[in-house]
KEDRENKE-704393 format. One record per residue (C-alpha): residue in one letter; z, y, x. Coordinates in steps of 0.02 Angstrom, whole numbers, padded with zeros to 5 digits, always signed. Each point is the difference from the previous one (the first is absolute). Layout:
! residues N
AZYX;...
! end
This chain:
! residues 564
M+00514+02314+00907;F-00058-00132-00123;D-00173-00023+00075;W+00044-00179+00047;I+00034-00042-00183;N-00164+00079-00055;K-00090-00099+00134;L+00071-00164-00069;I-00013+00035-00186;Y-00160+00099-00022;P-00178-00071+00015;C-00074-00013+00174;A-00179-00044+00048;T+00051-00072+00170;P+00171-00082-00025;D+00104-00077+00138;A+00098-00161-00018;T+00152+00082-00081;Q-00104+00095-00128;S-00096-00159-00039;M+00161-00095-00035;V+00063+00138-00114;V-00162-00006-00101;L+00012-00189-00010;L+00180+00006-00060;L-00037+00139-00124;A-00140-00101-00079;I+00108-00156-00014;S+00159+00083-00064;I-00084+00113-00127;G-00115-00143-00049;F+00147-00113-00037;F+00077+00135-00110;V-00163+00026-00096;G-00025-00189-00013;R+00163-00018-00098;I-00056+00118-00137;K-00043-00100-00155;I-00121+00049-00138;R+00013-00116-00150;G+00084-00129+00109;I-00137+00003+00133;S+00025+00063+00177;L-00111+00003+00155;G+00134-00072+00114;V-00044+00004+00186;A-00181+00043-00043;A+00061+00178-00031;V+00021+00017+00189;M-00189+00001+00019;F-00025+00137-00129;V+00136+00108+00077;A-00080-00029+00171;L-00170+00052-00073;F+00080+00160-00064;L+00077+00036+00171;G-00163-00038+00089;H-00095+00115-00118;Y+00118+00144+00040;G-00021-00016+00187;Y+00132-00124+00057;R-00062-00117+00137;I+00058-00150+00100;K-00050-00019+00182;D-00148-00120+00010;E+00082-00128+00114;I+00158-00003-00105;L-00099-00009-00162;D-00098-00152+00060;F+00158-00090+00056;V+00098+00040-00159;R-00145-00053-00112;D-00032-00167+00087;F+00182-00045+00032;G+00046+00041-00179;L-00137-00113-00066;I+00056-00142+00115;L+00182+00013-00058;F-00052+00003-00183;V-00114-00152+00000;Y+00117-00101+00113;G+00144+00033-00120;I-00107-00055-00147;G-00046-00162+00089;I+00180-00042+00045;Q+00057+00036-00178;V-00128-00101-00098;G-00049-00134+00127;P+00107-00147-00063;S-00038+00030-00185;F-00185+00030+00041;F-00025-00173+00076;S+00109-00090-00127;S-00100+00079-00143;F-00153-00102+00047;K+00091-00154-00065;K-00003+00079-00172;E-00112+00140-00064;G-00040+00080+00168;I-00179-00061+00018;R-00054+00058-00173;F+00089+00166+00018;N-00077+00036+00169;L-00175-00050-00054;L+00008+00123-00144;A+00071+00138+00110;I-00126-00027+00141;G-00141+00002-00128;A+00061+00173-00056;V+00005+00059+00182;L-00178-00058+00034;L-00060+00079-00162;G+00079+00165+00053;G-00091-00013+00166;L-00165-00032-00090;I+00027+00151-00115;T+00038+00105+00155;Y-00164-00056+00079;L-00095+00044-00159;I+00080+00173-00004;F-00048+00024+00183;T-00178-00055-00034;I-00028+00100-00160;T+00091+00161+00042;H-00038+00004+00188;I+00176+00053+00047;N+00057-00046+00175;I+00068-00176+00015;E+00162+00064+00076;N+00028+00106-00155;A-00050-00147-00112;V+00128-00112+00087;G+00130+00138-00020;L-00042+00005-00185;M+00021-00188-00011;S+00167-00003+00094;G+00071+00143-00104;S-00063-00069-00166;V+00092-00162+00033;T+00150+00082+00089;N-00026-00108+00155;T+00072+00083+00155;P-00037-00140+00126;G-00184+00006-00049;L-00004+00186+00040;G+00087-00033+00166;A-00127-00135+00044;A-00145+00115-00044;K+00068+00142+00108;S+00030-00119+00147;T-00178-00067-00013;L-00072+00176-00003;V+00101+00043+00157;E-00071-00152+00090;I-00178+00044-00049;H+00027+00180+00055;D+00069-00060+00168;K-00159-00101+00028;F-00117+00133-00069;P+00083+00169+00039;N-00145+00100-00072;K+00026-00069-00176;V+00105+00105-00119;F+00086-00078-00149;G+00087+00064-00154;D+00185-00034-00028;P+00024-00136-00133;A+00178+00062-00026;I-00066+00149-00099;A-00088-00107-00130;Y+00151-00117+00003;A+00118+00143-00042;I-00114+00064-00139;T-00011-00168-00089;Y+00174-00070+00038;P+00082+00072-00158;L-00142-00076-00101;G+00043-00171+00073;V+00185+00017-00040;F-00019+00063-00178;G-00157-00104-00033;I+00097-00163+00018;I+00141+00063-00108;L-00122+00055-00136;S-00088-00168+00012;I+00165-00092-00026;I+00042+00104-00154;F-00178-00011-00068;S-00016-00188+00024;K+00170-00033-00082;S-00054+00102-00151;V-00176-00072-00016;L+00056-00180+00027;K+00144+00025-00122;I+00125-00080+00119;D+00160-00072-00073;L+00121+00012+00147;A+00125-00126-00071;K-00139-00127-00023;E-00070+00036+00173;N+00171-00024+00079;S+00029-00168-00082;S-00175-00061+00040;N+00023+00051+00181;E+00158-00104+00015;A-00088-00149-00079;S-00157+00012+00109;T+00077+00042+00169;G+00159-00099-00018;S+00092+00144+00081;K+00168-00068-00055;E-00039-00167+00078;E-00019+00082+00170;I+00180+00062-00007;L+00125-00122+00073;V+00144-00048-00112;H+00153-00110+00014;Q+00064-00106-00144;K+00134-00133-00023;C-00051-00176-00048;R+00113-00140-00065;V-00070-00171+00052;T-00015-00105-00158;N-00161-00098+00026;E+00047-00177+00057;T-00161-00016+00103;A+00078+00126+00121;F+00169-00087+00019;G+00039-00064+00175;K-00156+00070+00079;S-00009+00120+00145;I-00074+00172-00027;Y-00145-00049+00113;Q-00036-00157-00105;L+00011+00101-00159;F-00123+00132+00061;K-00121-00133+00059;E+00005-00112-00155;L-00011+00145-00123;D-00130+00091+00105;L+00105+00158+00005;H-00052+00144+00113;D+00065+00171+00050;I+00179-00036-00056;I+00160+00021+00099;I+00171-00070-00049;S+00118+00129+00073;R+00166-00064-00069;L+00070-00161-00071;K+00162-00038-00091;N+00043-00180-00040;S+00061-00046-00174;G+00188+00014-00017;S+00017+00102+00160;E+00018+00185+00033;V-00066-00012+00179;V-00168+00083+00027;Y-00110-00037+00151;S-00178+00026+00059;P-00089-00170-00009;S-00127-00072+00122;L-00156-00092-00053;D+00094-00164+00031;T+00140+00047-00121;K+00006-00116-00151;I+00026+00069-00174;H+00097-00082-00139;E+00026+00013-00186;K+00063+00169-00059;D-00013+00081+00172;V-00042+00186-00008;L-00139+00068+00109;M-00049+00179+00041;V-00191+00000-00003;V-00103+00137+00085;G-00187+00029-00026;N-00120+00092-00114;Q+00036-00011-00186;K-00135-00128-00038;N+00053-00122+00135;V+00186+00020-00039;N-00030-00033-00185;H-00104-00154+00043;F+00136-00068+00114;I+00139+00024-00129;E-00108-00081-00135;L-00026-00156+00107;V+00175-00016+00072;G+00118+00059-00135;K+00044+00158-00094;L+00058+00178+00027;S+00183+00012+00049;T+00129+00135-00034;D+00116-00062+00138;L+00084+00148+00088;F+00085-00093+00142;I-00166-00026+00091;E-00013+00190+00022;S+00169+00008+00087;E+00003+00078+00174;L+00158-00094+00053;D-00086-00148+00082;V-00177+00066+00019;A-00050+00181+00028;T-00167+00088-00021;K-00056+00138+00118;N-00156+00098+00047;I-00036+00007+00187;F-00130+00110+00086;V-00109-00077+00135;T+00022+00112+00152;Q+00019-00121+00146;S-00151-00057+00102;S+00072-00176-00002;A-00039-00012-00186;T-00159+00105-00009;H-00163-00098-00022;K+00097-00162-00024;T-00024-00107-00155;L+00151-00050-00102;A-00031-00179+00054;E+00008+00052+00183;L+00164+00093-00027;D+00068-00153-00093;L+00149+00096-00065;Y+00056-00138-00118;N+00020-00138+00129;K+00076+00119+00128;F+00114+00102-00111;D+00003-00088-00170;L-00079+00156-00072;K-00151+00017-00115;V-00126+00142-00012;T-00060+00025-00179;R-00105+00159+00003;V-00085+00120+00120;Y-00030+00183-00045;R-00147+00084+00087;S-00089+00166-00035;G+00056+00001-00181;M-00048-00183-00026;E+00121-00142-00038;L-00051-00165+00081;L+00070-00175-00026;A+00075-00065+00162;Q-00122-00142+00040;P+00026-00090+00167;T-00171+00061+00062;L+00038+00183-00037;E-00003+00105+00159;L+00129+00138+00016;F-00051+00176+00051;Y+00104+00138+00075;G+00081+00098-00142;D-00003-00144-00126;K+00155-00022-00107;I+00051-00180-00030;R+00124-00063-00131;V+00111-00139+00064;V+00123-00115-00088;G+00140-00088+00094;N+00179+00015+00058;K+00057+00168+00066;E+00034-00059+00177;A-00176-00069+00015;I-00075+00162-00065;L+00092+00098+00134;E-00072-00116+00134;V-00176+00014-00070;E+00012+00190-00001;K+00012-00007+00191;I-00167-00093+00007;I-00091+00097-00136;G+00069+00170+00048;N+00042+00089-00163;S+00003+00171+00085;E-00040+00125-00137;K+00030+00141+00124;R-00138-00069+00112;L-00120-00001-00147;L+00037+00182-00037;E-00040+00053+00177;P-00186+00033+00028;D-00084-00124+00117;F-00125+00114+00085;L-00064-00141+00111;S-00063-00094-00153;L-00063+00156-00090;F-00097+00078+00143;G-00051-00169+00069;G-00080-00038-00169;L-00084+00170-00002;I-00072-00030+00174;I-00073-00167-00055;G-00072+00085-00155;I-00081+00137+00103;L-00074-00128+00121;I-00072-00103-00143;G-00065+00157-00084;S-00087+00053+00161;I-00099-00160+00025;P-00186+00050-00009;I-00111-00108-00110;F-00181+00026+00050;I-00125-00008-00142;P-00186+00029+00036;S-00075+00163-00067;L+00169+00086-00019;P+00023+00156+00110;V+00175-00050+00057;P+00100-00163-00010;I+00100-00027-00158;K+00189-00010+00022;L+00146-00040-00111;G+00070+00167+00056;F+00172+00078-00017;A+00008-00047-00184;A-00053-00181-00015;G+00060-00059+00173;P+00186+00040-00025;L-00011-00054-00183;L-00067-00174+00043;T+00125-00017+00142;A+00146+00044-00113;L-00060-00122-00134;F-00004-00146+00120;I+00160+00047+00092;S+00092+00009-00167;R-00080-00163-00057;Y+00054-00098+00155;G+00162+00093+00036;G-00058+00072+00165;V-00095-00029+00161;G+00108-00050+00148;I+00140+00127+00021;I-00080+00112-00133;H+00072-00038-00172;S-00050+00064-00171;Y+00168+00052-00071;I+00019+00184-00040;N+00131+00047-00130;N-00065+00075-00162;G+00064+00175+00035;A-00089+00004+00169;V-00162-00065-00075;Y-00002+00134-00135;F+00043+00134+00128;M-00139-00059+00116;K-00129-00004-00140;D+00046+00171-00070;L+00013+00081+00171;G-00168-00073+00051;I-00094+00053-00155;C+00080+00174+00006;M-00054+00023+00181;F-00177-00055-00044;F-00013+00109-00155;A+00070+00152+00090;A-00121-00015+00146;V-00152-00036-00109;G+00045+00136-00125;V+00027+00140+00126;H-00163-00041+00088;A-00100-00015-00162;G+00080+00157-00072;E-00081+00108+00133;A-00168-00012-00087;F+00052-00071-00168;Y-00038+00150-00109;D-00165+00039+00087;N-00055-00181-00018;F+00056-00008-00181;I-00113+00151-00036;K-00140-00058+00115;F-00012-00176-00069;N+00055+00043-00177;G+00164-00094-00007;W-00010-00022-00188;L-00161-00097+00026;W+00089-00111+00126;I+00137-00033-00127;Y-00137-00048-00124;Y-00073-00123+00126;G+00174-00067+00034;C+00022-00042-00185;F-00133-00135+00018;I+00092-00078+00148;T+00168+00011-00087;F-00036-00055-00178;I-00146-00123+00005;P+00089-00133+00107;L+00161+00025-00099;L-00082-00025-00168;L-00096-00153+00059;M+00161-00069+00074;V+00086+00017-00168;V-00145-00084-00092;V-00020-00145+00124;G+00187-00022+00027;R+00044+00003-00183;F-00145-00090-00085;V-00067-00114+00138;M+00153-00041+00105;K+00121+00018-00148;L+00125+00096+00105;N+00162+00066-00069;F+00002+00190-00023;Y+00153+00020+00112;Q-00093-00088+00140;L-00156+00103-00035;V+00096+00163+00023;G+00066-00062+00168;L-00176-00050+00051;M-00071+00169-00047;S+00133+00091+00102;G-00014-00122+00147;T-00189+00004+00005;Y+00009+00190+00016;T+00150-00014+00119;D+00089+00129-00105;P+00192-00007-00001;A+00008+00149-00121;A-00100-00099-00129;L+00111-00153+00030;A+00157+00104-00027;F-00073+00068-00162;G-00055-00174-00056;T+00169-00082+00027;K+00087+00142-00093;Y-00132+00009-00138;L+00012-00189-00031;D+00186-00011+00044;S-00033-00151+00109;D-00008-00049+00185;I-00138-00128-00030;P-00138+00122+00055;T+00085+00013+00171;Q-00032-00185+00034;A-00187+00016-00034;Y-00005+00162+00101;A+00075-00084+00154;T-00117-00149-00020;V-00160+00100+00020;Y+00054+00151+00103;P-00022-00074+00176;L-00172-00078-00026;V-00063+00149-00101;T+00055+00118+00139;I-00094-00102+00130;F-00158-00004-00106;R+00009+00186-00034;I+00013+00031+00187;F-00152-00107+00035;V-00103+00075-00141;A+00038+00177+00063;Q-00044-00049+00179;L-00161-00089-00047;L-00062+00143-00108;I+00027+00120+00146;L-00077-00115+00130;L-00152-00048-00104;L-00041+00168-00078;V+00060+00137+00116;K-00141+00110+00068;
! end
């Protein structure tokens, strides 16, 4: 009577589509439960899905080959595309600050890990596919494993007689080492370097000027006679003032507040609302007058302030100068919020779909501007599948472009990992390509990333679990863990030494770099909690995309150059 339940729940060597889906869902759901279990504040998170899938695979659960291949590759594509969309804007903007130094240090660690992997392959004579699996697991890099497996499939398609090992087995054996190795390195380096967190925090603010990047608004009373009777444009030009916006003005002796144009003249004891970063605002107030405590200028009776979302095509990919909202509606844009960043509303700033702009003006004008800009929060909550899947198609096409290199058995490709990642980075940087835009709300991005990585882990784990125990005994898994220690710890320790003593990096940044270089969100979560700071997240996002691309290429090149 209950044979149908047994058929779905119990292991099967030749599963159909329904049985395969049940196994997939079992691995993901149980894995999520296990991933939430914390031991001394540390949890595996979504990585637990892979270990549950290994367990299921070991005890006879299977996924149909065609379904397994699709789930594995599609999951990887969703994961890396979500990463690219999420960190793209901050990734490119970071190169104006510390990005180049951070990425040079991180890429150096990646190349060193590749060199150590080559030495292990040469000295121990293990198969290169197992060596690459060791490397990917020891640095917790899933896209590198995906790239290695895709390259092996292509070589096998061209040379059907060749038989290769599964790098996912070595990856699974050394993955916990990668996770806990970074965490141990963070604790160890903090202790050995005798880090004073309060001192590190203050030095970080001084060196990075993090507060200066935050936009502020302050009131200024005009008391400097050199500014009397001059237009705002003249004042900016004569005093060589940049990146400042005057959002409101109240004349002396009046309670009327309005949004001034560049031609507006200012007079003695006028009160101005000044918007910009802290350094520029302080400089402006110092030259023009003094801080004001006037409360009338903040009144919403004459002038209102409102945030408006960009959702209309008539405003998308237009600069603020092209929209010319002030001359058309007597309304001023002061700030633009994009992907967690706060930007000063310069005339040359191009608006992207999903941006949030802050406007200052009369209420009637704001209502009119809403019709042009859109301000449809409901539309932003609805998934735009045209943009999402259109971006994925472009990523797959770019990842499939063959790059022919003499002496290599098959062309090198960006693959399903690097292709969608690069596409997402550039789409998020430029706001979109044609009708494809980059905006995906945060909840959808996190869902896409977690769903993708869970699908990948479940497929890889079930397949690797089939021969995991036999391979652990056959290849002496403890020896592989020993080899993995070299790949995990040597680049980390050198990174700490070079970053701290040569580059003079702040310890908060160093923790973010260590987690980002090993593309390990579990280590990042531990680091932010351990240091009680979000500063490591900034460094993590700065190096993650480029590190991922380099790890993909290193894994591919090792396979292509050394496979037998």
